[in-house]
N, C-alpha and C positions, 0 to 999 in steps of 0.2 A: 542655436534655436533647432529642437527637434520636432517632426511631424511627423505622426504616427499613421500608420494606414494597413490594412490589409492585403496581401499578394498571395498570387498563388503560382506563378511561375517569372523567375528574376534573373536576368544575366547581369553579372556583374563583372564586367572586364575580362570575360573569358573563363570564368566562374559562372556556373549553373547550378541554381537552387530551387527545387521544387518541394515546396513544404506549404503550409499553414502556421503564419506566425505573424505578429505584428512587426513591421520593416520601419524601422526609422531611417530620416533623412538627414544627413550631418551639413552644415554649412559650414566647409572648411576655414578654418585659422589660419594665418599666415605659414606657408609650409616651410618646415625643415629638414632636416637630414634623417634619409631614411636606415644606415646601417643599423644593423643589430648590436646593441653594446649593454656589457654587465651590469648590474646594478644592485647590490646588497646580495641577498640569498635568491631572489629571483632572476630573471631575465626582462628586458626592456625593448622596446623597437619605436620609433617616431615615425609618422608617415602624414603628409596632408597636417600639418598642425594639432595632430593628437598624437598622444602616447600612451601607449597600452604597455603595462606590466605585470608578469607571472611570479606567484609566488607558491611553493608546495610546502607543508609544514604537517607533523604528525600530530592526530588528534589526542594522543596519549599525553604527549607534551611537546610543547613547544621547543625543545631542545634537542628530543630524540632525535635519530638518523632516520631518513627515510628510508624503508625495509619491506620488503615484498611480504604481501600478506599483514599489513599493517593497516590499520584505519589511516586513511590520509585524506588532507584536505587540499585541492587545487584552487586556486583565486587568482582573477584578471582585475586590475584596476585599470579604467578607461577615463581620460581626463584631458584637457587642452594642455598642448605640450608647454605654452608660455608659463614664465612663472608664475604661482597662485593660480595656477589654469584650474577650471570648474571641472568635477568631475559630471561625467555623462550619464545621466539616468534613463532609464525605459528602453535599455536595449537588448537585442538578442541574439548574444555571440554562440559559436559554434565552437566546437573545439572535439580533439580525440588524442589519446597516447597510442603512439606507434613504436614499437620496439625498433631499434635499428638492427642490420646484420654487423657482422665483426667488421670491423675497418671502416664502417660507414660513418662521414662526416654529416655535420649539421646544415642542412638543405641551404645554397643560397635563394635569393628572394625568386628566380627564376623556377628554380628546383621546388621552393615551398608553394608556389602556385600551381605547377603540377599535382605535387601530392594533395593538396586541397580540392582540386577539381578531379581526382580520381576518388577520395574519400566520398564527395558529395555524390558523386555516380553509384557509390556502394560496389566497385570493383573489388572483386574477390581477391585479386592479387595484393592488394593494397588494404588489405582487412587492419583495424585498429585493436591493439588489446585491450583498449577500455573506449567507447562512444560515449561522449560527455552530454550526448543530445537526444538520449534515448528516455524513455518511461516503458513501466511494465505494468501489468494488471496483476493483484492477485485474488485468487478466487476461493471463498471458503467451501469446501465440498462436504457432499456427504458422504465421500468414503475414506474417512478420516486422514484428510490431507488438505494443505495448500497446494495449488496449482498456479504457476507464474508463467504468464501468457505475455508473449512480443507482440503487439497488434502491429508495428511496423517492418514486422518480417516480411520480404515478398518472395512471390514465387514459392512458397512452402506448402507442404502438406497441412502442418499442423502449426499451428501459433503457439503451442506449448513448449516451454524451454526447460522447463524443471518443475520439481514436485520434492515439497517438505512433508515426510509422513508426519502423522501425530499419534499420542495413543488412545485417542477415541475420537468421537464425531465433536466438532466446533459448536458454540452457540454464537459467539460474537468476536468480532476482532478490529483492534486499531493499529495504525502504523505509529511507530515510536519516531521521535523527532530526528534520528539518525537517517532515517528513508532507509532502514534495511532491516530493522526488526519489525515483528509482526507479534502484536500480544493476543492471545487465543484463549477464550475461555472454554473448558472441557467440563462439562456438569456430571458426564457420566462417570470419571474418576477423579471429580473433585481437586482437579490441578488448571493452574494458570500455564499455557506454554508460551515461552519466547524464540519465535521461529527467527532464524536467519536465511532471508531468501537470498545471499550469495553463497552461502558456504550447504544450503538445504538441509539442514539440522535444526533440531530444536532442544533447548532446556526447559526446565519443569519446576514449578514452585507447589507445594501441598498446600491445599487451602482446605477449609470445613465447609460441610454441605455441598451443594451444587452452585458453582458460579454461574452468572448468567451475563446479565450486561457488563460491559465494561468501557469506563469513559474517561477520557483522556483530559486532564485540565488546561486551559488556553496556553501555559508557559511549557507545558511538556514535561513539568517533573513529576508528578504523581499520576499514575493510575488508579482509578476508583473502580473496584468491582463487587458488584452485587449478588445477592442470592435468589434462585428462583423463588423458593418459598422459606426457606431458613433464615434465623435470625442473625444479624449482624453483617458489616462489610469489610472489606480488606483495602487496603491503600498500598500502594505497590510504588516503590521508589523507580523508576524508569531505566534512568542509567546504569546503575549496579545490579536490576531484576531480585531486590529484595524486598519483603514486605516491611515497610515504615511502620504500621501500626494495624491492629484489629481493633475496630470500633463495634462496640456493643450497640446494638438496633434491635428493633421488631423484626417480625417476618418480612418476607420479601412476598413479589418482585420489588425490586428498589431501582429507583429512579433518579438520574442525576443532571445538576447543571451548575454554572459556576458564573461568580462574576470575570469581565473582561479581563482583569488584572491579576487574577488568582489568588485574590487572598480569600474567599470565602467560596466555600463549596456547599451546595444544598441537596438532601438527599432526601425524596421521597419514599415511604412506605405505602403503596398502593393499596394495601388491603386495609390498613387503619387510616389512611390518610394525613397520617402524622408528617410534617416536614421539619426537617432538621437543617440548621445552619451551623458550618466548622469554620473554625478560624483554620488555615490550610498553614500558616507558618508552625504554629503549635500543634495540629491535629487534635482540636481539642474541641469539644462541644461549644457554642454559643447560646442557642436557642432553640425552643421547639415549638410548632403553631399546629394546632388540629384544623384542617381543613374540612375534614367530612371523610365518612367510609368510602371505600369501593371508589378511590379516584383513578383515572386513565392512566395518565402520564404527568410530565413535568417539561415545561417550556421557560425559555428566560427571553428576556429583549434587553439587550446592552442599553439601546437607544433610550429608552424609557426605564430602565433599571427596575424592572417589575418583572415577578414571577408567574406563571399562570398554571393552576391547578385544574383540568378540566374534568365530567361529570357525564356521565351517559344522559343524565335528565336535561343536560344542555346549560347547567351552570358552570362557569369558570370561575374561580374564586383567583381574585388580583391581589399579589402580596408586594407589598413595598421591599425593596432591597435594603436600601438605605437602613430602615428602623425595623425590618422585619415583622411588620403589621399587615392584617389584613383592609385593604382600601375598599372593596367592593366586590361585588358578583356581579358577571355579566350573564343575560338570560340570551343565549343561543338557539333554544328551542329543543326539543328531545329528539335520541337519536344520536347525539355527540359519542364519537368513537375513535377520534384522534386529533389531535394539535400541535401544530408546528409554529415556529413564528420566523420570517425570510431571514435570509443574511444581514441585511440594513436594521432589522429590528421594529422596522416600522408597523408592519402588517402580521395579524396573526391570522393562521389557515386552519379553519375547523371543518373537518371531514364528517359529512352523515352517511355510512355506508350504506343503512338501508334505504335511504331517502334519494340515495342518487343526487347529493346537493354538497357543494362548498360554498362555506359562508367566511368572508375575509372581514377582519376587524382593526382599526387604528388602536395601537399600543397604548398612543397617549390617551386618547379621550374614552376608549372602549367601545366607538359608536361603530356600528356595521355599516361597512362603506359598500360592499358589493355581495351577492348571491350567483351563485354560476352552477348552472345543471350540469351534470356529470355524466358519464357513462356508468353501464350498471355497477356498482357496488366499489366506491372509491374509497381504498383503502389506505395508501402511502402518498406522501408530499414530501420530495426532496427536491433541493435546490442547484444550481450551478449559480453563480454571480450574476446573470441575467434573467433567470426564468426558475418558473416552479414546473415542476414535473411531476403530475397524476398518474400513479399505477391501479390499477383495478381487480378487484377479487372475481368479478364477473363479465369483462370485454379485455381483447388484445389491445384495445386503444391506447395511448398515452395522450393525456391533456397538457399542452405547453399553456402558461400563462406568463407574458410579458410583464416582468417586474417593474420596467420604466414608466409604465403609462398608469399603474395603479395609482399613484397619487392627482393624477388629474382629475379623479373623481368621474370619470367618463365609464361607460358601460364597457367591461372587461370582454374581450374575445378570446376565447377559451379557443385553442387550436387543436383538434382531435386527429391524430395521426394514428395507423394502424403500424403497430411493433411486433412481428410474429404473427404466428396462428394460432395460439393460446394466451389466455387471459393469463399475464404473467405469474399472478399468485395462486392458479389453478390448482387446486389438489394439497396446497403446501400449508402445514402449520405457520402460523407469524413467525416471522423471522426477525431477530433484534438487529443482525448486520445490514450495512447500508447495501442499497439495491443499484446506486447511482455513484459513479466518479467522474466529478468534472476534470475535461481536459486541462492540462497545464496551461497551453496558451490561451484558453478562453476559447468561449463562444461555443461550445459543445460539449458533450459526455459521453461516456459509456455507459448503458443502461443493462443490468442482468435480468433476465428472464427466466427465473428457475424452471416456470412448467415446459417451456419448448427449448431448454438446456442452450440458450444461445446471450452472445454477449452482444449488443448492436452500437455502434458507432453511430452517433448523430451528431450532425453540426446543425446548431441554431440557425434558422433561416430555411432550410431545405424541408421537402414535403416529404420524406423517407431517411432513412437509415443509409449510412454511406457502403456500410458493409457489415458482417455478423462474423463472429468467432465462435465456434462450437465450444461447448466445455462437455460433449460427449464422452465416454458413456455414462458419466454420473451427473449427479444435478449438482448446482452450486447454489449457495445460501445467502453470497453475499461477495460484495467487490471493492476492491481498493484500488487506488492510482500510486503507483511508487514513481514520485518526478526526482529522475538523475539528471534533469539538464541543469544549467549552470541558473542559478537564482541570484536577484541583487539581494544582497545581506545590507549592504548599506550604500549611499550616493557612490554610484561608479564603479561599486566593487562586484563581482560575479562570482560566485563559488559553489563548489558542490563536493561530496567526500567521495572517495573510491579506495579500490585496492589493485595492486598490481600483483599477477600469480606469480612473477618471477624476475630476478634482480635484473639489473642491466642499465644500458643508456639508451633514452626513448628522446624521440622527436613529438614535440606536442603543437601541433598546427591550431591557429587561430586565426579564425575569420569574422568579421560582423557583415552580415547581410544588409548592407548600407549601400547608399549612392552619396559620395564615392564610395567603392571598395576600401575596407581595410584588413589587411591580413598580414601573418608572419608567422615563423615557425621558433618556438624555442626548445631549449634543453634541458632533460632530466634527469638525472642520476638515481638510480633507487640500489641499495645495496641489500643485504642480508641473503640468509640461504633461502634455497628451493624449499617449499611446506613440505610437500610429499616425504624426504626421508626421515624430518623430524616427526611426523605423526606415525612413520612406521614404529618409531621407537615406543608410542603412546599404546597402542594396543596389537595384539597378534590374535588371531581367530581360526579356527577349523572346525571343520564337521567331526563330530564326536562318533566314533564308532562308524562301521560299515552301513549306506541306508538304500535301502532298494525302494525307487520311487516308482509310483505309478500314474498314469494321468485319470481324471475324471472325478476324483474323491479326494478332501483333504488328507493331506501327508505328515507325519509328526517328523520335522525336523530339528534334531539337537545340534548346538554350536558350543564350543568351548574356548571361552576368551581368557586370554592372559596378558598380564602385563608383560609388555614386550622386553624393558630394560631387566627385569628380575625374574622373568618366567612364572611370575607367580598367579595362581587364578583369581583371574576378577569377578567377584560376585556381588550380588545385588545393585547390579546398576539398573535403574528404573528405565533409561532411556535407551535402551537399545533397539533400534530401527533396523529393519530388513527390506531389501526391495530386492524382488526377483524378478528377471525379464527375459523374454527372448525376441529377439531385433527391435524394431522400431515399433510394432503394433501390439505387445503385448506387455502388460507388467502387473506385479502384485506387489502390494506393501503393506506391513503389518510389525508387531512388534515382539521382539522376542520376549519371553519373560523368564526371570530366573528361576532355577529349580534347585539351585546348592550347587558348592563346589566348582562354581564357575562355568555350570551347565548352564544353558539357554534353550528355551522352547518356543515354536512358532509352527502355524500349521496351514501353510499353503496350498492351493489347488492348482493343478497344472491342465490346460484344456486339450493338450495333445501329447502325443510322445516326443522326444527330442531333446536337443542340448540348450540347457538355461543358463544364465547367470545369476549369481547372488553376492549383492552387495551390502555391506554393514555400515553403519554410522552410528555414532553415539555423541552428544551434545556435553557431556561430562567429561567426556576423554578428548572433545575436539577433533573428532573425525568426520568426516562428512561422505557421503555417498560418493565413491569412486577414488577416494583417498588412497585406500588400500587396495590391493589386488581382488579381483573378483575368485568368487569359488565356482569352480564349474560344477553342475550339475546333468545326471542322464537320466532322463524319464522313460520309463519303459510303456508299453500300450496297457491300459486299464479299462476301466469303464467308458463306454462312449460319451462322448459332451459336445455341446455347443461352443463353438468361440465367441460367449458372450461377454467376455471381460477385455474385449479390444479397448487399447487405450495409447494416448501419444507416448513417444519414446519420453520420460522423464528425465533424462539428462544427457540430449545427444551427443555431447563433447567427451563422452566415454567409450563410444563407439569404435 
């Protein structure tokens, strides 16, 4: 039997864990032997009638060896130890990857207990190579980059741990199923970026027009990319980052929805109101329906299997997914500006920004169930599993609505909470990207407020945010959460993907925050050569000629790039990213554009004289920032300037 409850501080037989999580209590089966024992390709231990098995494999191929800098999967299976014992679901295991010192062996049980205690306490002397209990935030920034934020860092001046430069400003982004790749539309340069947040670099795919909205179908196989105003959409195969097909449609903006089983995709041309149904397996059109000009958006309910196309005059066209026929028009009143469906598919949320009103309707019947007065200018509604969050264009307050009480047909209690000093969308053009990221353990979210440049950590049930993280000095237009914790992928099996930065023998401590405690230490061998020497064979770069740099105005920097193996000039690379920094408080990033014969040009500005470091990255050549040695730059006194470009260290591990 497993009973779930929430804990804040739990002492586990000498192990102390301070965290928010769902903690199971295990009813022990008859006890059996404790010692570690080999089992197949992994390791296993038994304790208190339960058996825990670890397996590691390459994501490239199940037969491939485990190698440094390869994409690997780590999985634990927890089940009753008796023959035919059932798997245990609903657990929240914790684990780490710790590189062993030369000659160090696998810890015995008491050493393992001490090692886990040190890791839980966050002691620097026992730092892990990989922490399988982390999540990160990725923000879509206004300064042509993605920022990677670790909200779990303690006692740090900044929680920004990395930056991925992009060739231009992003419009929308989604997280790929590998939990490492972020796909970003770049309308100004007609590209789609695949940003690797581990390697801090991006690859690019050329697209026609100005790509805008991007949507990932439920199974994660394809990403669908619409246009701002131009005709046609692109379907991208996510695992290979290749264009699967270009589909000819009318002009954008385009909106997307999908069947829950990913068999059909629906595309709305907002201007014309034409709604298209596509067979996803064949990537072929199936039907077209004219809903009416000047549609606002497209929403879908998996529960009622209906699509909803709203209009400003208050009409909502209801389309049946099964036969792709228009069933009815709901009349919700004039001034309708946005519409979303909650995660259960039961209720539609219609926003009236000018009237400061929210109307809820039942997706099964179309009947209006609740009307809620909001703060000034309700502009967006986003969801966690338990709550709806309304953000406003004219108020700093966020309204929370408990989704669990909506079906009770009672009056909705809208809780209005202050978040920041400004209205989150004040002075900001409409953004396509999400402004809310649900926490992986549930019960809360991180909210982005672009106007005051903050990320707010909010736990549901509290009356104020628990904390805030600055995105200063730039604004962000969207936030995603990258969950690197162990997920239950099937009953009793918990897995995650990772990379190890160097070969060697590792200890893998494992603990279940349960009562009674369940813990052990496994062993993992990872082979392969360190990454850096291989990258040095891929690319070499240097400053082209003598360059005298001065502060206070843009400076022309020319770099010469070579293939390090053949020494031949590397011409026409489209993704040469440059990062210039001075200590932990200032950085500039941009793109070096090819000018011919292996030469590349960029124009950074330096706020004051002194010594700077220049780093280079190229996704095409497989080189990330910091993998190659930095070029040292000396900057002399120039025009006076303020230090306005202060930014957190984008990659502090290179200090």
